[in-house]
N, C-alpha and C positions, 0 to 999 in steps of 0.2 A: 721422494717419500710422500709429499703432500698429494701428488697425483694418484699414487697407489691407495692412499687413505680415501681420497675422493671417489675412486672407482668402487670401493666397498660400500659407499653410501648412496650410489645412484641406482635408479630403477631400470636402467638401460645399460647393456654392455654389448660391444661388438668387436670383432676381430678386424685387424688391418695389417697391411704389409710391414709397417714399421712401428707397431704398437709398443708403448713403454713397457708393458708387462709381456715377457716372452711367451707366456702361456696363451696369450691372446693375439699372437701373430698368425697370419695366414699360413695354413698347412698345405703341403703339396704331396701328392700321391702318384705313384708310377702306374697308373691305369687310365683308361679313358673315362669320359664323363658318364657314359651309360653305366659302367661298372660301379662307380661311386654312388650314383643315384639308386642303383639296385641294392647296394649295401645299406644305404640310409633307409630305404623302404623296408628292408628286413629288420633293421633296428627298431623302427616304429611299430612294425607288426608284432615283434617279440615282447615289447615292453608295454604293459597295460597302463603305465603312467603317462604314456604319450597318446595323443589323439590327432591323427593326420587331418589337416584342414585343406591342403592343396598340394598338388604335385604337377609340376610342369617340366617335362623332359626337354621341351624346346628351349625354354628359358634357363634351364638348369637350376630350378628353384623349388624348394620343398618348404611348406609352412605347416606347423603343428603347434599344439598346445601341450603344456606340461601341467599335470594336476598336483603333484607333490614335490617338494615341501611347500612351495608357493605356486599359485597359478602364474604361468608365464606363456608368452607368445614367442615362438622361435621361427626364424627364417634362415634356412641354410642355402647358400648360393654356391653352385658348382660350375667352374669354368675350365675348359681345356685350354691351356696356355700354348702347348705344342703337343705333338704326338706323344701320348703316354706321359704327359705332365699335366696333372689336373689340380687346380687350386680349390680349396674349400674355405669359405668364410661363413661365420655364424653371427647372427644378430639376435639378442634376447632382450625382451622387455617384460618386466614383472608387473603383474596386476596387484597393486597393494594400496591400502589407504595411507600407509606410511611412505615417506619419500626416500626410503633406503631399504636395502635388502641384505646387508651384512655379508656380501660376497657370494650369495647364492647364484647369481648370474654367471660369475666367473667360474664357479665350481661346475655348473652345468655345462658350460662351454668346454672346460677341461675334460669332463667326463665324456662328452660326445666325441671330442678329438681322440681320446684314449681308445674308445670303442672302435673308431675308424682305423686307428693305427694297428689294432689287433687283427683286423680283418683285411687290411689292404697294405701293399708295399709302400712304406713311408719314405719320402725323399728328404723332408726338412721343412723349415719355416723361412719366410721372407726370401724366396728365391727368384722373384720377378726380375731383378736386375741381372741375375746370373744365367737366366734361360735364353 
C-alpha cells in the first residue's frame, strides 16, 4: 500500500519484470523487434502530443517527449527475447517543479501499453522466466 502511494508521488516511473504494480510490469508481444519499433514509430507520428527525440533500431530504443498533461521524457526499450517474443519496457520522467505527479507517469505507461496491445499480438507480462 505504501509503495503504491509512493509511486503516485514520484517524478519517475519505470516498468520491470516483477514490479509491485501489475500495470507496470514488462509486456511481451508475439512479433519481432522491428515490428514493435515500427508500431511505436506510428504511434509517435499519429499523436501531436509526442515529439520524437531519438530512434535507434540497433539498440531497440526510442526516446520522445510528451507535452500534455505535463512535460515528460520517455524511453521505450524493445528487446527480442526469442523468436517472436519481444519485451517492451518503458521509463518515464516528468519535468516538474513539484516533486510529485499524482500518477501521471503510471497513466502514461498504461496508455502506451494499451495502444501497443491494440496493434500487436499480446502475450502477457513478466514472462522472462517462462520463455
